C-alpha positions in Angstrom: -3.5 -23.2 0.1 -2.8 -24.1 -3.5 -0.9 -23.0 -6.6 -3.4 -20.2 -7.2 -3.5 -19.1 -3.6 -7.3 -20.0 -3.5 -7.0 -20.9 0.1 -5.3 -17.7 1.4 -6.7 -14.4 2.5 -4.9 -11.9 0.4 -5.1 -8.2 -0.1 -7.4 -8.3 -3.0 -10.0 -10.1 -0.8 -9.7 -7.5 1.9 -10.1 -4.7 -0.7 -13.3 -6.4 -2.2 -14.6 -6.7 1.3 -14.1 -3.1 2.2 -15.4 -1.8 -1.1 -18.4 -4.1 -1.6 -19.5 -4.8 2.0 -18.0 -2.6 4.8 -18.3 0.8 3.2 -21.8 0.3 1.8 -23.0 -1.1 5.2 -21.5 1.8 7.1 -22.9 4.4 4.6 -26.4 2.8 4.8 -26.3 2.9 8.7 -24.6 6.3 9.1 -25.2 8.3 5.9 -24.1 11.6 7.3 -20.9 10.3 8.9 -17.3 9.8 7.9 -15.8 6.5 8.9 -12.3 6.1 10.4 -10.7 2.7 9.5 -7.8 1.7 11.5 -5.4 -1.1 10.4 -2.2 -2.6 11.7 0.9 -2.8 9.5 0.6 -6.4 8.1 1.6 -7.0 4.7 -1.9 -7.2 3.3 -2.8 -3.9 4.7 0.3 -2.2 3.2 -0.1 -3.7 -0.2 0.0 -1.4 -3.2 -2.3 -1.4 -6.2 -1.2 -2.9 -9.4 -0.5 0.5 -11.1 1.1 2.2 -8.1 4.4 4.1 -8.3 6.7 1.4 -6.6 10.4 1.6 -7.5 11.1 -2.1 -6.6 8.7 -3.1 -9.3 10.6 -1.3 -12.1 13.4 -2.7 -14.3 16.5 -0.8 -15.2 15.9 -1.1 -18.9 13.0 -1.5 -21.2 13.1 -5.3 -21.3 11.6 -7.8 -19.0 8.3 -7.9 -17.0 7.2 -4.7 -15.3 3.8 -3.3 -14.5 2.0 -0.6 -16.3 2.1 2.3 -13.7 -0.2 5.3 -13.4 0.8 8.7 -14.8 2.6 11.1 -12.3 3.7 14.6 -11.9 7.2 15.8 -10.9 9.3 18.9 -10.4 8.2 22.4 -9.1 6.0 22.9 -12.1 4.1 19.6 -11.7 5.1 18.3 -15.0 3.1 15.3 -16.2 5.1 12.1 -16.8 3.5 9.1 -18.3 4.9 5.7 -17.2 4.3 4.0 -20.6 5.3 5.1 -24.0 2.6 7.1 -25.8 0.8 5.4 -28.8 2.4 8.1 -31.0 6.0 7.2 -29.9 8.4 7.0 -32.9 9.3 3.3 -32.1 6.2 1.2 -32.8 7.5 -1.7 -30.7 7.5 0.5 -27.6 4.1 2.1 -27.9 2.1 1.4 -24.8 5.0 -0.4 -23.1 6.2 0.4 -19.6 9.3 2.7 -19.3 12.4 1.4 -17.5 14.1 3.6 -14.8 17.2 4.1 -16.9 16.0 4.7 -20.4 13.2 7.0 -19.8 11.9 7.9 -16.3 15.2 9.3 -14.9 16.3 10.7 -18.2 13.1 12.6 -18.6 13.6 14.0 -15.1 17.2 14.9 -15.9 18.4 12.7 -13.1 20.4 10.2 -15.0 24.2 10.7 -14.4 26.7 10.5 -17.3 28.3 7.4 -15.9 25.0 5.6 -15.4 23.7 3.7 -12.5 23.1 0.1 -11.5 19.6 -1.0 -10.8 20.0 -1.8 -7.1 23.3 -1.6 -5.0 24.4 -4.1 -2.4 23.4 -1.8 0.5 19.9 -1.4 -0.8 19.6 -5.1 -1.4 20.7 -5.7 2.2 18.3 -2.9 3.4 21.0 -1.0 5.2 19.6 2.3 6.3 21.6 5.3 5.5 19.9 8.7 4.8 23.0 10.1 3.3 22.9 7.4 0.6 20.7 9.0 -2.1 22.3 8.3 -5.4 23.7 4.8 -5.1 21.5 3.1 -7.6 18.6 3.7 -9.9 15.9 2.4 -7.6 17.2 4.4 -4.7 17.2 7.7 -6.8 13.6 7.1 -8.1 12.2 5.9 -4.8 13.3 9.1 -3.0 11.4 11.3 -5.4 8.3 13.1 -3.9 5.7 11.3 -6.0 7.1 7.9 -5.2 7.4 8.7 -1.5 3.8 10.0 -1.5 2.4 6.8 -3.0 -0.3 5.4 -0.6 -1.3 1.8 -0.1 -4.3 0.3 -2.0 -6.5 0.2 1.2 -5.8 3.8 2.0 -6.5 4.9 -1.5 -9.7 3.0 -1.7 -11.1 4.3 1.6 -10.1 8.0 0.9 -11.4 7.9 -2.5 -14.7 6.9 -1.0 -14.7 10.0 1.3 -13.6 8.2 4.5 -10.3 8.2 6.5 -7.7 5.5 7.1 -5.0 5.4 9.9 -2.2 3.1 10.9 -0.4 3.0 14.2 3.4 3.3 14.4 5.3 0.2 13.4 6.7 -2.0 16.2 4.5 -0.4 19.0 1.7 -2.9 19.5 0.8 -1.1 22.7 -0.6 1.7 20.6 -2.6 -0.5 18.4 -6.3 0.1 18.9 -7.1 -3.7 18.8 -5.2 -4.3 22.0 -7.6 -2.1 23.9 -10.5 -4.0 22.4 -9.2 -7.3 23.5 -8.4 -6.0 27.0 -12.1 -4.8 27.2 -13.4 -8.1 26.1 -11.1 -10.1 28.5 -12.4 -7.9 31.4 -16.1 -8.5 30.4 -15.4 -12.3 29.9 -14.0 -12.6 33.4 -16.9 -10.6 34.9 -19.4 -12.8 33.1 -17.8 -16.0 34.3 -18.0 -14.7 37.9 -21.6 -13.6 37.7 -23.2 -16.1 35.2 -21.1 -19.2 35.7 -21.7 -21.8 33.1 -23.9 -19.7 30.9 -21.2 -17.2 30.2 -20.5 -18.3 26.6 -23.9 -17.3 25.2 -23.8 -13.9 27.0 -20.2 -13.3 25.9 -21.0 -13.9 22.3 -23.8 -11.3 22.6 -21.4 -8.7 23.9 -18.9 -9.6 21.2 -21.4 -9.0 18.5 -22.3 -5.6 19.9 
């Protein structure tokens, strides 16, 4: 705990552990294999990288704090769209600055309606699910675009870029989570060790756990 979160385990710590420890160890032991990483749906595991295409991070206009997002492609011809103003932009004050949903991103995609849009509507704020509601607000419009929908989490990107695979079980179905089977197996082993070994079960159980 602390004002700088120095006492918390956050997504950045996990990413560093995967990149600098887990993947190198796996590749050293199994150089000709592809690892399959399985994670549950915790907030750390679902975190996006700082430059990810995430609609909720974008402002309606050019003002205010918003991240510098990666370039993307849209439309049937995979047209390139930069998410910041180019250094050759006619307005020097905007060069290198992030584009807002309103002023540039949707306008460049020809998806900005004549009457305009608000940043986020009441229904989206309250997370009311309705698949027919597609043009209620700017964030809803951009979030439903294929490139934003296809945006993967930071962990998944890191692992796949390293040549390995990453999977997640369905949300709200803990019975399908691989870790449940692991704990059931350990519980069964622990019970058997207690019955057979008696008081010396702790040392033996730790050996089994390490394996």
